[in-house]
C-alpha positions in Angstrom: 19.7 -6.0 -62.5 19.0 -5.5 -58.9 21.9 -3.6 -57.0 22.2 -5.7 -53.5 21.1 -3.9 -50.7 24.2 -2.7 -48.5 24.1 -4.9 -44.9 24.5 -2.3 -42.0 26.7 -4.2 -39.2 26.0 -2.6 -35.2 26.5 -4.5 -32.3 23.0 -4.6 -30.6 19.4 -4.2 -32.7 16.8 -3.0 -30.7 13.2 -3.8 -32.3 10.9 -1.5 -31.0 10.7 1.9 -29.4 8.6 1.7 -26.4 9.7 2.0 -22.7 11.2 -1.3 -22.7 13.2 -0.6 -26.4 14.3 2.5 -25.6 15.4 2.2 -21.8 17.6 -1.3 -23.7 18.8 1.4 -26.3 19.9 4.1 -23.7 21.7 1.8 -21.1 23.8 -0.7 -23.8 24.7 3.2 -25.7 26.1 4.0 -22.5 28.0 1.0 -21.9 30.0 2.1 -25.1 28.4 -0.2 -28.0 26.7 1.0 -31.4 22.9 0.5 -31.4 20.3 0.7 -34.0 16.7 1.1 -32.4 13.8 0.4 -34.9 10.3 2.0 -34.5 7.6 1.8 -36.8 5.7 4.7 -35.3 6.9 7.0 -32.4 9.5 6.3 -29.3 8.2 5.8 -26.3 5.3 3.6 -27.5 2.1 2.7 -26.0 2.9 4.4 -22.8 3.6 7.5 -23.1 1.2 8.4 -26.5 -1.5 6.2 -25.6 -1.2 5.0 -22.4 0.3 5.7 -19.2 1.0 9.1 -19.9 -2.1 10.9 -21.1 -4.2 8.7 -19.3 -2.4 9.9 -16.1 -2.7 13.7 -17.1 -6.1 13.1 -18.0 -6.7 11.4 -14.3 -4.9 14.7 -12.5 -7.7 16.8 -14.4 -10.9 14.8 -13.2 -8.7 14.9 -9.8 -9.1 18.4 -9.8 -12.3 17.9 -10.7 -13.4 16.3 -7.9 -11.6 18.5 -5.7 -14.4 21.2 -6.3 -17.2 18.8 -5.3 -15.0 18.0 -2.1 -14.4 22.2 -1.3 -18.2 22.8 -1.9 -19.6 19.8 0.1 -17.1 19.0 2.7 -15.0 22.1 3.5 -17.2 25.1 2.9 -15.7 26.7 0.2 -18.1 27.9 -2.2 -16.9 26.9 -5.5 -18.8 25.5 -8.2 -17.8 23.8 -11.8 -18.7 25.8 -14.5 -17.5 23.5 -17.2 -15.1 21.1 -18.4 -12.8 22.3 -21.7 -12.4 19.6 -23.2 -10.3 21.1 -26.0 -8.5 22.9 -23.9 -7.8 19.8 -21.3 -7.0 18.0 -24.5 -4.3 20.2 -25.7 -2.5 20.4 -22.0 -2.6 16.4 -22.2 -1.0 17.0 -25.7 1.6 19.3 -24.4 3.0 17.0 -21.6 3.2 13.7 -23.8 5.2 15.9 -26.7 7.7 17.4 -24.0 8.2 13.9 -22.6 8.1 12.5 -27.1 11.1 14.9 -27.3 13.0 14.2 -24.3 13.5 10.8 -25.1 14.3 11.5 -28.5 16.8 14.1 -27.4 18.5 11.5 -24.6 18.5 8.9 -27.4 20.3 11.7 -29.9 22.3 12.2 -27.0 23.2 8.8 -26.1 24.2 8.4 -29.9 21.4 5.7 -30.6 20.6 5.2 -34.3 17.0 5.1 -35.6 15.4 3.7 -37.8 11.6 4.8 -38.7 9.7 1.1 -40.1 8.4 -1.9 -39.9 11.1 -4.6 -38.7 10.9 -8.3 -39.4 13.8 -10.9 -38.7 15.4 -12.9 -41.4 18.1 -14.6 -38.8 19.3 -15.0 -35.2 21.3 -11.5 -35.9 19.4 -10.2 -39.2 16.4 -7.7 -39.2 15.1 -6.0 -42.7 13.2 -2.7 -42.0 10.7 -1.9 -44.9 8.8 1.1 -45.8 11.8 3.5 -43.8 10.9 6.8 -43.5 13.4 9.5 -43.9 11.6 12.1 -41.1 14.4 11.6 -39.1 13.5 11.7 -35.3 13.9 15.3 -34.5 16.0 16.2 -31.1 14.5 18.4 -28.7 15.5 21.6 -30.7 13.6 20.2 -34.2 17.6 19.2 -35.5 18.0 15.6 -37.3 19.3 13.1 -34.4 22.6 13.2 -35.3 23.0 8.9 -36.8 19.8 8.4 -37.8 20.3 5.9 -40.7 19.6 7.6 -43.9 18.9 6.7 -47.8 16.4 7.0 -50.7 12.9 7.2 -48.9 10.9 5.2 -48.4 13.1 2.2 -48.8 14.3 -0.9 -47.0 17.5 -1.5 -44.7 19.0 -4.9 -43.7 20.8 -4.4 -40.8 23.3 -7.2 -38.7 23.7 -7.3 -35.2 27.1 -8.6 -33.9 26.1 -9.0 -30.3 22.5 -9.9 -30.6 18.9 -8.3 -30.9 16.1 -6.9 -28.5 12.5 -7.8 -29.3 10.3 -5.1 -27.7 7.5 -4.7 -29.7 4.9 -4.4 -27.1 0.7 -5.0 -27.0 -2.3 -4.2 -28.2 -5.6 -4.2 -26.3 -7.6 -7.4 -26.6 -11.1 -7.3 -28.7 -14.3 -9.3 -28.3 -15.8 -11.0 -31.0 -18.3 -8.9 -32.5 -17.7 -5.8 -31.2 -15.0 -3.7 -33.6 -14.1 -0.8 -32.2 -14.7 2.1 -34.4 -13.0 5.3 -32.5 -16.3 6.9 -31.4 -19.2 4.6 -29.8 -16.8 1.2 -29.3 -13.6 2.0 -28.3 -10.4 0.4 -26.6 -8.1 1.7 -24.3 -5.6 2.8 -26.8 -8.2 5.5 -28.6 -10.6 5.6 -24.9 -8.8 9.5 -24.5 -8.9 10.6 -28.3 -13.0 9.7 -28.5 -14.5 13.0 -29.5 -15.4 15.0 -26.5 -16.7 13.4 -23.0 -19.7 11.0 -23.1 -22.8 11.3 -20.9 -22.5 7.8 -20.3 -20.0 5.1 -20.2 -20.2 1.0 -20.0 -16.8 0.0 -19.3 -16.1 -3.6 -19.5 -13.1 -5.2 -17.8 -12.5 -4.5 -14.3 -8.8 -4.5 -14.4 -6.5 -1.5 -13.6 -7.1 0.0 -17.0 -11.2 -0.5 -16.7 -11.1 0.8 -13.0 -9.0 4.0 -14.2 -11.1 4.8 -17.2 -14.3 4.3 -15.6 -13.1 7.0 -12.4 -12.4 9.4 -14.9 -15.2 9.0 -16.6 -17.3 9.2 -13.4 -15.1 12.2 -12.8 -16.1 14.1 -15.4 -19.9 13.4 -14.3 -21.0 10.5 -16.9 -22.9 7.8 -16.1 -20.5 4.8 -15.7 -21.5 1.2 -15.3 -18.2 -1.6 -14.7 -18.7 -4.8 -15.9 -16.1 -7.8 -14.9 -16.3 -11.1 -15.5 -14.3 -12.0 -12.5 -15.6 -12.2 -9.1 -14.6 -9.1 -8.2 -12.4 -6.0 -9.5 -8.7 -5.7 -10.0 -8.8 -9.6 -9.3 -5.0 -10.3 -9.2 -4.6 -7.9 -6.1 -5.2 -9.1 -2.8 -9.4 -9.5 -1.8 -9.2 -6.9 0.8 -7.8 -4.3 -1.8 -11.1 -5.4 -4.4 -13.3 -4.7 -1.3 -11.8 -1.7 -0.3 -12.1 -0.2 -4.1 -15.2 -1.3 -5.3 -16.9 0.4 -1.7 -15.6 3.7 -3.2 -16.0 3.2 -6.4 -19.5 2.3 -5.4 -19.6 5.4 -3.0 -18.9 8.0 -6.1 -22.0 6.3 -7.6 -20.3 4.2 -10.3 -22.5 1.0 -11.2 -20.0 -1.5 -10.6 -21.4 -5.4 -11.8 -17.9 -8.0 -10.7 -19.1 -12.0 -11.7 -21.1 -10.4 -14.9 -20.7 -10.6 -18.6 -21.9 -9.2 -21.6 -24.0 -11.3 -23.5 -24.9 -8.6 -26.5 -24.2 -5.3 -27.7 -25.5 -3.3 -30.3 -24.1 0.5 -31.8 -26.9 2.6 -32.0 -26.8 5.8 -34.1 -26.7 7.7 -30.6 -25.0 5.0 -28.3 -24.6 1.4 -27.8 -27.0 -1.1 -25.8 -25.8 -4.3 -24.2 -27.2 -7.2 -22.7 -25.1 -8.1 -19.7 -25.8 -11.0 -17.1 -25.2 -9.9 -13.7 -23.7 -12.3 -11.0 -27.3 -13.3 -9.6 -28.3 -14.2 -13.3 -30.3 -11.7 -14.3 -30.2 -10.0 -17.6 -30.2 -6.1 -17.5 -30.2 -4.2 -20.4 -27.4 -1.2 -20.2 -27.6 2.1 -23.0 -24.0 4.0 -22.5 -23.1 6.6 -25.4 -20.2 5.1 -25.6 -18.6 1.3 -25.0 -15.1 1.1 -23.9 -13.2 -2.4 -23.9 -10.2 -2.9 -21.7 -10.6 -7.1 -21.3 -7.0 -7.0 -21.4 -4.0 -6.6 -23.7 -2.0 -9.1 -26.4 1.7 -9.0 -27.2 2.4 -7.7 -30.8 4.2 -10.0 -33.2 2.4 -9.3 -36.2 5.0 -9.2 -39.0 7.8 -9.5 -37.3 8.5 -13.3 -39.0 9.9 -14.8 -35.4 10.5 -18.6 -37.3 13.3 -16.7 -39.4 14.9 -16.3 -36.7 14.0 -20.0 -34.7 11.4 -18.5 -32.5 7.8 -19.4 -31.9 5.3 -17.5 -29.7 3.5 -19.3 -27.0 -0.1 -20.4 -26.8 -1.1 -17.0 -25.4 0.8 -15.3 -27.9 3.9 -14.6 -25.5 7.6 -15.4 -26.6 9.0 -16.7 -23.5 13.0 -16.7 -22.8 14.7 -19.5 -22.0 17.0 -18.1 -19.5 14.8 -15.7 -16.6 18.1 -14.2 -15.5 19.3 -12.7 -18.6 15.5 -12.7 -20.8 17.2 -14.6 -23.3 15.7 -16.7 -25.7 16.1 -20.3 -26.9 18.1 -18.7 -29.5 21.3 -17.3 -27.8 21.9 -13.6 -28.4 18.1 -12.9 -29.4 16.3 -11.3 -25.8 12.8 -9.8 -25.4 11.8 -7.0 -22.7 8.6 -5.7 -21.9 4.9 -6.8 -22.8 6.1 -9.4 -25.4 7.4 -11.4 -22.2 5.0 -13.8 -20.2 4.3 -13.5 -16.7 5.6 -13.3 -14.4 6.8 -9.9 -16.3 3.8 -7.8 -15.2 3.6 -6.5 -18.5 3.9 -2.7 -16.9 5.7 0.2 -17.8 8.4 0.2 -15.2 9.4 -3.4 -15.0 10.2 -3.1 -18.7 12.5 -0.2 -17.8 14.2 -2.4 -15.5 14.1 -5.5 -18.0 15.8 -3.2 -20.6 18.7 -2.4 -18.2 18.9 -5.9 -17.3 19.5 -6.6 -21.4 21.7 -4.3 -22.0 24.3 -4.9 -19.6 23.9 -8.8 -20.4 24.3 -8.0 -24.0 27.6 -5.4 -22.8 28.9 -8.8 -20.8 28.6 -6.8 -17.9 27.1 -9.0 -14.3 23.5 -7.9 -13.4 21.2 -8.8 -10.6 17.7 -10.6 -12.8 14.7 -8.5 -12.2 13.0 -9.4 -9.1 9.3 -9.4 -10.5 8.3 -10.1 -6.9 9.3 -6.3 -6.0 7.5 -4.8 -8.8 4.9 -2.1 -7.7 1.6 -2.6 -9.1 -0.7 0.9 -9.1 -4.1 1.5 -10.2 -4.6 5.3 -10.4 -8.1 5.3 -9.9 -10.0 7.7 -7.2 -9.1 5.6 -5.2 -6.2 4.7 -5.8 -4.7 1.0 -5.2 -0.7 -0.3 -4.8 0.7 -3.2 -3.4 4.4 -5.0 -4.1 5.0 -8.8 -2.9 2.6 -11.0 -2.5 -1.4 -11.0 -1.5 -2.5 -12.8 1.5 -4.1 -15.5 -0.5 -1.3 -16.2 -2.4 1.0 -16.1 0.4 -1.3 -18.6 2.2 -1.5 -20.9 -1.3 3.0 -20.9 -0.9 2.8 -22.7 2.4 3.9 -19.6 4.3 2.2 -19.3 7.5 1.3 -15.4 7.8 0.4 -12.8 10.0 -2.1 -9.7 8.4 -2.5 -6.4 9.9 -4.7 -3.7 8.5 -4.6 -0.2 9.6 -7.0 2.3 8.4 -5.6 5.6 6.8 -8.3 7.3 9.2 -6.8 6.2 11.8 -4.1 8.3 11.5 -4.6 12.6 11.3 -3.9 13.0 7.5 -6.4 10.3 6.9 -8.9 11.9 8.3 -8.0 15.2 6.9 -8.6 13.7 3.3 -11.7 12.1 4.8 -11.5 9.3 1.4 -11.1 6.3 3.6 -8.5 3.3 2.8 -6.5 0.8 4.6 -2.7 -0.3 4.7 -2.6 -3.7 4.4 0.6 -5.7 5.5 1.3 -9.6 5.2 4.2 -11.3 6.5 5.5 -14.2 8.0 4.7 -15.5 11.4 6.7 -14.8 14.1 7.8 -11.5 12.8 9.4 -12.8 9.6 10.3 -11.4 6.5 7.5 -9.4 4.9 5.8 -10.6 2.1 3.7 -8.0 0.7 2.2 -4.4 1.3 -1.3 -3.6 0.2 -2.8 -0.1 0.1 -6.1 1.6 -1.3 -6.7 5.2 -0.8 -5.6 8.4 -1.6 -2.3 9.8 -3.2 -1.3 5.6 -2.4 0.8 5.6 -5.8 3.3 8.2 -4.4 3.2 5.9 -1.0 4.4 2.3 -2.4 7.6 3.2 -3.0 8.8 2.3 0.7 7.3 -0.7 0.7 8.9 -2.0 -2.8 12.2 -1.4 -0.8 10.7 -3.2 2.4 9.8 -6.4 0.4 12.6 -6.3 -2.0 14.7 -5.8 0.9 13.2 -8.9 2.8 12.9 -6.7 5.8 10.7 -8.1 9.3 8.1 -5.9 10.6 10.4 -4.9 13.3 13.3 -3.8 10.8 10.5 -0.9 9.8 9.2 -0.2 13.3 12.7 1.4 13.7 12.5 4.1 11.2 10.2 7.3 12.3 7.8 8.8 9.6 6.8 11.9 9.4 3.1 13.3 11.4 1.3 14.3 10.1 1.4 12.2 6.7 -0.6 9.2 5.0 2.4 7.1 5.2 1.8 7.2 9.0 -0.3 4.3 8.8 2.4 2.4 6.9 4.8 3.0 9.9 2.0 2.1 12.5 0.9 -1.4 10.5 4.8 -2.7 11.2 5.3 -1.1 15.0 1.9 -3.3 15.8 3.4 -6.5 13.7 6.7 -5.9 15.8 4.7 -5.2 19.2 4.8 -1.5 19.3 1.5 -0.9 18.2 0.7 3.5 19.6 -2.4 4.2 18.4 -3.6 0.9 16.9 -4.3 -1.9 19.8 
């Protein structure tokens, strides 16, 4: 006769240990609730292990390579690039990821979050079964097991019950295309592109959103011949049209073959690469041969095996789990909340938005009054060369919503530091006409990822151009261009007439 499985009861169960999940768990524990975090892989999720962190580490290396060329060609520093030691580069990247991973595990241990390693499925609106439970307890920074990690015979099954609620944070995976099966070598997705062997001499990138543009930029810096194909009529199509224009110009200047308004017709995997047929925006059919085909056409929510129906839930037609109440990120089933990539727009599927969503849900479950996430004030960044960064509405979005707008663009090369960098770029501000509220700020150029925080506050606090114009920006900096753009809108222009 089978012995009934004991049920572990806790206050909150978080399913998924990525940025949305672990931030929810940390904040919930800080508010005094008992939390169990279920993760079938490693805490940190895609962002830490396959996305944000490793890709930005590699892009930093690419920036260093580009700097050698700039030093030689522009500044008279007679430096040359001998070679790229791929193994050493990968080792540094992996060290950064490992240290971040240990840091997250250490935070969870310090907060008293209990971690279960296994695959979760819902068994009701307040219950979860975890199968394939592994006993390799999450190590803390010192390598010791995390206190409170659930233990038992391995592999095994754990039944969990939540008094307050369940948080779904199972993330997303790369979207694939019919007929293109990723093999991790010739055809790769954004999840495994950085882990494919070596540096290819040529790459065909499908998808001109942020991920595709970043990978195209990285491989070009490393010397590859790059073709970038985007089905929409412009790159980063969710951004302002002027951002797309400046970005495309910068990528083409670097030698990337940008094909917007183009479609992949067919692709054949060969022994030494891929041969693809691409229909261009002009209707011409081109043959593109490359050592590697990188598919970066978006991501889809992961709900496989979660058994949403057991809790009375279902996905929408796009696979998202939509909240019934966006102020609490709570589904139609009371006590079941959603964070991260499972959420449909306006949630942007970005790690920093997931952090904010995790904080909101944790505080909601703890009975703490918390303001809803202001998605209009969530910044968006593409870490290519040139970089793009934006917050708020594009000019087209503002006009479509009925705003009468005033727009001002300030070239980065109009300020001294922009001339020093010599990479072009622009600041574009979209505001209500007549000195009204700032609706959006859009940046293209070097280091704009580090400049967007000011604009996030400007948009998030409903500032007007005159509010910004009264603040003094340091000279000489790239951020002066932001200040100058607002000075002009406020009728106090100096270097922009």
